[in-house]
N, C-alpha and C positions, 0 to 999 in steps of 0.2 A: 842478207840478214841485217836487221837493225839491232840496236842495243836495248830496246824496250823489253820489259817483262809484261806479258799479256795477262791481265787480271780477269780471268773468267770464273764462272760459277754463279752462285746464288745472288739474285737481285732482290726484288720485293721488299724494299726498305731495310734490308740488312745493312749493317754498318761495318762489316768486316773489312771492306776496301779502305774506308777512311782510317780505321784503326791500324791497318797494315801500312798504308801510305805514310803516315806520320813517322814511322820508323825506318822507311826505306831510304837508302842513300844511292839508289840506282834509278835510271829512267824507267818509266812504266807507261802502259797504255790502259786506261780505264774505259771499257766499252759502254758503260752506263751513260745514257743521255736522256734529257727530258723528253725529247720528241724522236721516237724511233721511226726512221725513214729508210728508204732503199739505199740512200747514200751512207747512212749510219751503218747499215748491214754490210755494205761493200767495204767500208773503212775497217770494221771489225774483222772481216774475213782476211783482209790484206795484212792487218797488224798481227793477227794470230798466225798466219802463214809465215811471216818474216821475223817474228819475235825471237830474241835470244833464248828466252824460256817462256813456256806457257804454263800458267798456274791456274788451277781450278780449286776453289774452296766451296764446299757444300755445307749448308747449314739447314736447320729445321724450317727456315722460312722459304725453302725451295718449293716451288709450285709444280714445275714440270720436271721432266727427266732428261732433257737434251744435254745438259752439262755433264751428266753421267756418260752419255754416249760420246760426247766430245773428249772427255778425259781418257776413256778406253781407246778411242780411235787414235788420239795423239800418243798414248803410251805404246801403241803398236808401231806407229809411223815415225815417231821421234822420241824414243824412250829416254835418251840421255838429257833431253831438255824439257821433259814434262814433269810437272810438280803437282801433287795432290794433297789436299787436306780436308778432313771432315771435322767440323766444329759441332759438338753434340748439343750446344745450347746457343741460342741467339735471341736477343730481346725477350727473355723469359720463356721462350718456347724451347722445348726439348724434343729430340727424336724419341719415338716409342721404341720399345725393346726389339720388336720385329724389324723396324727400320734400321736400327743400329746393327743388327745381325746381317742384314742384307748389305749395308754399306761396308761393313768389315770385310765381306767377301769381295766387294769391288776394290777395296784397298789392296787386298792380297793379289787380286788379278793384275792391277795396275803395277804393283811392285814386282810381281813375277815377270811382267813385260819389260822391266828394266827402269821404270820411272821411279822418282823419289816420292816417298809418302811422309808427310809431317803430321804431328799431333796438335800443333797450335801455331798461331801467327808469329810468335817470337822465334820459333825454330825456322820459319820461312824467312823472316827478315835477317836473321843471323846468317843463314845459308846464302841468300842473295847478296847481302852486303859483303860477305866473305869472298864471294865470287868476284865482285868488283875489286876488292882489295888485291886478290890474287892476280887479276888482269893488270892492275897498276904495277905490281911488283915485277911481273913478267916483262912489261913494257920497259920499265926502268933497267932491267937486266938485259934487254935487247932480244928477248925470246919472242918469236913470232907465234901467233895463235894457230 
């Protein structure tokens, strides 16, 4: 396992990653690349598999549904290290009422599986930065992970 936080979820010109990254004090892996290749896919798969936490943020700019499948899968396979957030607005686009109802059910399912669900990017950065601080305190105290 590496110490990276895997930043999965909505792409399509969404800026949630950039907004979150500026507040992170922990290492992360951003899978978004300019040129999507087979090597990029392999690197993403490896990073997701070995990340300390996998984070999926869904916004109204989402075009496909694979990130939803990924977060549900991860919440079953590695619930203690899966994080999920739905941002209801992104670049002036908002989810429709029926979409919000559906995503609320996904949040409940993911949470019931044991994963953490957040309401905004600040909650995510506070949690991840707090985990890092907790690790430093344990290391100073001689506590093994």
